[in-house]
C-alpha positions as CSV (number, residue, x, y, z in Angstrom):
1,M,0.0,0.1,0.1
2,K,2.9,2.5,1.0
3,K,4.6,1.8,-3.0
4,V,1.5,2.7,-4.5
5,L,0.7,5.9,-2.2
6,V,4.3,6.7,-3.3
7,I,4.2,5.2,-7.0
8,S,1.2,8.0,-7.2
9,G,2.9,10.8,-5.3
10,I,6.1,10.6,-7.4
11,A,3.1,10.5,-10.7
12,V,2.3,13.5,-9.6
13,L,5.0,15.1,-9.0
14,L,6.1,14.7,-12.6
15,L,2.5,16.0,-14.3
16,L,2.5,18.7,-11.9
17,P,5.1,20.7,-13.9
18,L,3.2,19.9,-17.3
19,L,0.1,21.1,-16.2
20,V,1.8,24.5,-14.5
21,T,3.0,24.9,-17.7
22,G,0.1,24.3,-19.5
23,W,-1.8,26.1,-17.5
24,A,0.7,29.3,-17.9
25,G,1.1,28.7,-21.9
26,K,-2.7,29.1,-21.9
27,E,-2.5,32.8,-19.5
28,E,0.3,33.6,-22.0
29,A,-1.5,32.6,-25.3
30,V,-4.4,34.8,-24.1
31,R,-2.3,37.7,-23.1
32,D,-0.7,37.9,-26.6
33,A,-3.9,37.3,-28.0
34,L,-5.5,40.4,-26.1
35,S,-2.0,42.8,-26.2
36,R,-2.0,42.2,-30.3
37,G,-5.7,42.5,-31.4
38,N,-6.1,45.5,-28.7
39,E,-3.2,46.9,-31.5
40,L,-5.2,45.9,-34.5
41,Y,-8.0,47.6,-32.8
42,E,-6.7,50.6,-32.4
43,S,-5.5,50.5,-35.8
44,E,-9.1,50.2,-37.3
45,V,-8.4,47.1,-39.1
46,Y,-11.0,45.2,-36.6
47,A,-11.3,42.2,-39.2
48,E,-7.7,41.0,-37.8
49,A,-8.5,42.1,-34.4
50,L,-11.5,40.2,-34.2
51,A,-9.2,37.4,-36.1
52,A,-6.7,38.0,-33.0
53,Y,-9.2,37.8,-30.1
54,A,-10.4,34.8,-31.9
55,A,-7.0,32.8,-31.4
56,G,-6.8,33.5,-27.1
57,L,-10.5,32.2,-27.2
58,E,-9.5,29.2,-28.7
59,E,-7.0,28.5,-25.7
60,K,-9.6,29.9,-23.3
61,P,-13.6,30.1,-24.8
62,E,-14.9,31.3,-21.3
63,H,-12.1,34.4,-21.3
64,K,-14.7,37.3,-20.2
65,A,-12.4,39.9,-21.8
66,L,-11.5,38.2,-24.9
67,N,-15.3,37.9,-25.5
68,F,-16.0,41.5,-24.8
69,N,-12.9,42.8,-27.1
70,A,-13.7,40.5,-29.5
71,A,-17.4,41.1,-29.7
72,Q,-16.4,45.2,-29.9
73,A,-14.6,44.2,-33.2
74,A,-17.2,42.0,-34.8
75,Y,-19.3,45.0,-34.3
76,R,-17.1,47.3,-35.9
77,A,-16.1,44.6,-39.0
78,G,-20.2,44.8,-39.4
79,E,-20.7,40.6,-37.8
80,Y,-23.3,42.0,-35.9
81,E,-25.0,38.3,-35.1
82,Q,-21.2,37.5,-34.0
83,A,-20.9,40.6,-32.0
84,A,-24.0,39.3,-30.0
85,S,-22.8,35.8,-29.6
86,H,-19.6,37.0,-28.1
87,Y,-21.5,39.7,-25.7
88,G,-23.7,37.0,-24.2
89,Q,-19.6,35.5,-22.8
90,A,-18.7,38.8,-21.6
91,E,-19.0,39.8,-17.6
92,D,-22.2,41.5,-17.1
93,S,-21.9,46.1,-17.6
94,V,-24.2,48.1,-18.9
95,D,-22.2,48.4,-22.0
96,K,-22.7,44.5,-22.4
97,Y,-26.0,44.8,-22.3
98,L,-25.9,48.2,-24.4
99,S,-23.8,46.9,-27.1
100,A,-25.3,43.3,-27.3
101,G,-28.6,45.2,-28.0
102,N,-27.5,47.3,-30.4
103,S,-25.9,44.6,-32.2
104,F,-29.1,43.1,-33.0
105,F,-30.6,46.3,-33.8
106,R,-27.6,47.1,-36.8
107,A,-28.6,42.7,-37.7
108,G,-32.2,44.0,-38.3
109,E,-31.3,46.9,-40.2
110,K,-29.0,44.7,-42.6
111,A,-31.7,42.0,-42.8
112,E,-33.5,41.8,-46.2
113,D,-36.5,39.7,-44.9
114,V,-39.0,41.2,-43.0
115,N,-39.2,38.6,-40.2
116,T,-35.9,38.6,-39.5
117,K,-35.6,42.0,-39.0
118,F,-38.3,41.8,-37.0
119,G,-37.0,39.0,-34.8
120,H,-33.6,40.9,-34.5
121,Y,-35.2,44.0,-33.1
122,Q,-37.0,42.3,-30.5
123,K,-34.3,40.6,-29.4
124,A,-32.3,44.2,-28.8
125,L,-35.6,44.9,-26.9
126,E,-35.3,41.9,-24.5
127,L,-31.4,42.8,-23.7
128,Y,-32.1,46.6,-23.2
129,R,-34.9,45.0,-21.0
130,E,-32.5,42.8,-19.0
131,G,-30.3,45.4,-18.8
132,I,-32.5,48.4,-17.4
133,S,-33.4,45.8,-14.8
134,R,-30.0,44.8,-13.6
135,Y,-28.5,49.4,-14.2
136,P,-32.2,50.7,-13.6
137,E,-30.3,54.2,-13.5
138,K,-28.8,54.3,-17.1
139,V,-30.1,56.0,-19.2
140,E,-28.6,55.0,-22.3
141,L,-30.7,51.9,-22.1
142,K,-33.9,53.4,-21.8
143,F,-33.1,55.5,-24.5
144,N,-32.3,53.0,-27.0
145,Y,-35.0,50.5,-25.8
146,E,-37.2,53.5,-26.8
147,F,-35.6,54.2,-30.2
148,V,-35.6,50.5,-31.4
149,M,-39.5,49.6,-30.0
150,Q,-40.5,52.8,-32.0
151,K,-39.1,51.3,-35.5
152,L,-40.3,48.1,-34.3
153,K,-44.2,50.1,-34.5
154,E,-43.1,51.3,-37.3
155,L,-42.1,48.1,-39.2
156,Q,-45.1,46.3,-37.5
157,Q,-47.4,48.7,-39.4
158,Q,-45.5,48.4,-42.4
159,M,-46.2,44.6,-42.7
160,E,-49.5,45.0,-42.0
161,Q,-49.9,47.2,-44.8
162,Q,-48.4,45.2,-47.1
163,S,-50.5,42.1,-45.8
164,E,-53.3,44.2,-46.7
165,D,-52.6,45.3,-49.8
166,D,-51.7,41.7,-50.7
167,N,-54.7,40.2,-49.8
168,G,-56.4,43.1,-52.0
169,Q,-54.4,41.8,-55.1
170,D,-55.8,38.6,-55.0
171,E,-59.6,39.9,-54.2
172,E,-58.8,42.0,-57.4
173,P,-58.9,39.7,-60.1
174,E,-62.7,38.3,-58.3
175,E,-64.0,41.8,-58.3
176,Q,-62.6,42.1,-62.1
177,E,-64.3,39.0,-63.3
178,E,-67.7,40.4,-62.0
179,Q,-67.7,43.4,-63.0
180,Q,-66.8,42.2,-66.5
181,E,-70.1,40.1,-66.1
182,D,-72.1,42.8,-65.3
183,Q,-70.7,45.4,-68.0
184,S,-71.9,42.4,-70.4
185,G,-75.3,42.3,-69.1
186,K,-75.8,45.6,-69.3
187,E,-74.2,45.9,-73.0
188,G,-76.8,42.8,-74.0
189,Q,-79.7,44.8,-72.3
190,D,-78.7,48.2,-73.8
191,G,-78.3,46.4,-77.3
192,E,-82.3,44.9,-77.2
193,R,-83.0,49.0,-76.0
194,S,-81.7,50.4,-79.1
195,E,-83.2,47.7,-81.6
196,D,-86.2,48.4,-80.0
197,Q,-85.7,52.6,-80.3
198,S,-84.6,51.8,-84.1
199,G,-87.6,50.2,-84.9
200,G,-90.2,53.2,-83.2
201,E,-88.2,55.8,-85.0
202,G,-88.5,53.5,-88.4
203,E,-92.4,53.1,-87.9
204,Q,-91.9,57.2,-87.1
205,E,-90.9,58.1,-90.6
206,D,-93.2,56.3,-92.3
207,E,-96.0,57.7,-90.9
208,D,-95.0,61.5,-91.4
209,G,-93.3,61.2,-93.8
210,L,-90.8,63.4,-92.3
211,S,-87.4,63.1,-90.5
212,S,-87.9,63.1,-86.8
213,G,-85.1,65.8,-86.3
214,Q,-85.1,68.6,-89.1
215,D,-84.8,71.5,-86.5
216,G,-82.7,69.4,-84.2
217,G,-79.1,71.0,-85.5
218,Q,-79.8,74.7,-84.3
219,G,-83.0,74.7,-81.7
220,T,-85.1,77.6,-80.7
221,E,-83.5,81.4,-79.7
222,E,-84.3,80.1,-76.3
223,D,-82.2,77.4,-76.6
224,Q,-79.2,78.7,-77.9
225,Q,-79.3,81.5,-75.3
226,A,-79.8,78.4,-72.6
227,G,-76.9,76.7,-73.8
228,S,-75.0,79.5,-73.9
229,G,-75.4,80.4,-70.3
230,E,-74.2,76.8,-69.6
231,N,-71.1,77.0,-71.4
232,Q,-70.7,80.1,-69.4
233,Q,-71.0,78.4,-66.0
234,D,-68.7,75.4,-67.1
235,E,-66.2,77.7,-67.9
236,G,-66.2,79.2,-64.3
237,E,-66.2,75.9,-62.9
238,N,-62.8,75.3,-65.2
239,Q,-61.3,78.0,-63.7
240,D,-62.2,77.4,-60.1
241,A,-60.7,73.9,-60.9
242,G,-57.4,75.6,-61.8
243,G,-57.4,77.5,-58.6
244,W,-57.5,74.6,-56.8
245,D,-55.2,72.6,-58.7
246,G,-52.7,75.5,-57.8
247,D,-53.7,75.2,-54.4
248,Q,-52.8,71.5,-54.3
249,Q,-49.6,72.2,-55.9
250,D,-48.4,74.6,-53.1
251,Q,-49.8,71.8,-50.2
252,D,-47.7,69.0,-52.2
253,Q,-44.3,70.9,-52.0
254,N,-44.6,72.0,-48.7
255,Q,-45.7,68.2,-47.9
256,A,-42.5,67.3,-49.6
257,A,-40.2,70.2,-48.0
258,I,-41.5,68.4,-44.5
259,D,-40.8,65.1,-45.5
260,R,-37.6,66.3,-46.1
261,I,-36.9,67.6,-43.0
262,L,-38.6,64.2,-41.1
263,E,-35.8,62.1,-43.4
264,M,-33.3,64.4,-41.9
265,L,-34.1,64.5,-38.3
266,A,-34.7,60.6,-38.8
267,G,-30.6,60.1,-39.6
268,E,-29.7,62.6,-36.7
269,E,-31.7,60.2,-34.0
270,E,-30.6,57.0,-35.8
271,E,-26.7,58.4,-35.5
272,S,-28.0,59.2,-31.7
273,L,-28.3,55.8,-30.4
274,K,-26.2,55.2,-27.5
275,N,-23.1,53.0,-28.3
276,N,-19.6,52.2,-26.9
277,Q,-17.1,50.7,-28.5
278,G,-13.8,50.3,-26.1
279,V,-12.3,47.3,-25.7
280,V,-10.6,45.9,-22.3
281,V,-7.2,46.8,-22.1
282,G,-5.9,44.0,-19.7
283,G,-5.4,44.7,-15.8
284,D,-6.9,47.0,-13.8
285,H,-9.9,49.0,-15.9
286,K,-13.2,50.6,-15.6
287,Y,-14.8,46.6,-16.2
288,G,-13.2,44.9,-13.2
289,W,-11.8,42.2,-14.9
C-alpha cells in the first residue's frame, strides 16, 4: 500500500510541472491575443483584431475580456450576429447589454427579410430590458429601448399594410371578373333597347313622312341662349378647378419639404443610438476584470 502511495505521489510530482506549464502557456496565449488584438483594434483593422481575439479564445473560450473585445471588433467589422454571441459570454456590465442590443438592432437593419428583421428587433429589446432591470439608473439603455421600440412599431405597420395590399391583390381578379360579367349583361340590355328604339323611329318616319330632327341642329333662340349660359358656367367651374390645382401644388410642395425635414431628423436620431466601442485593455480597468 505504501508503495502505491509513493508511486502516485511521484506521478503527481512529475505531472504537476506539465500542468503548470500548460496553464501558464494558455495564460500567455491569452495575454498575447489580448495585446495583439488591441493593437489591431486601435489601428482600426477590425477584422484582423477579431481574428487575434479568436486565437486567444481557442485557448480559453470562457475568457470574459477576450469575449468582450471580440464582440467589439465584430461589431466594428459589421459582423453583428457574431458580436451578439460574444457579448453573451462577456462579464455583466452596462456596455454588454447596450452593445449586445445594438448588435441585434444593426443585424435587423441589414436583414432583407421582414420576419428576420422583426426577430432581431425583438431580441434587441429583450437585451435592453434585461440591462434596464440590472442597471435601472442608466439612461442610455432606456433611450435605446424606446428608440428600437419605435422602429418595431413602424415595421409592424409596414407588415400590416403589406398584408392588406397582398389580400387586396388576391381579391382584385375576382372583382374584375364580376365587373366584366355585369358590364356584359348591361351591354346586352342596351343592345336590345337600341334595337327597339330604332324600330320605333322607323315607324314614325313611315307615318309622318318626315325626319324626326330637321330643326334639331339649330334649336330655338331660347335654347341657344340657355346653352350659352351653360357654357359660361362651365368655364367658371374650369377656372375654379384651375385655382384648386394651384393650391394643391402648393400643398404638395410644402409636404415634400416637411418629408425632407423628417428624413433629416430621423437620420440624426439614428446616429444618436447610444453606443460604447472601447475595448478592455487588461489589468486594472473600468470593467473590473
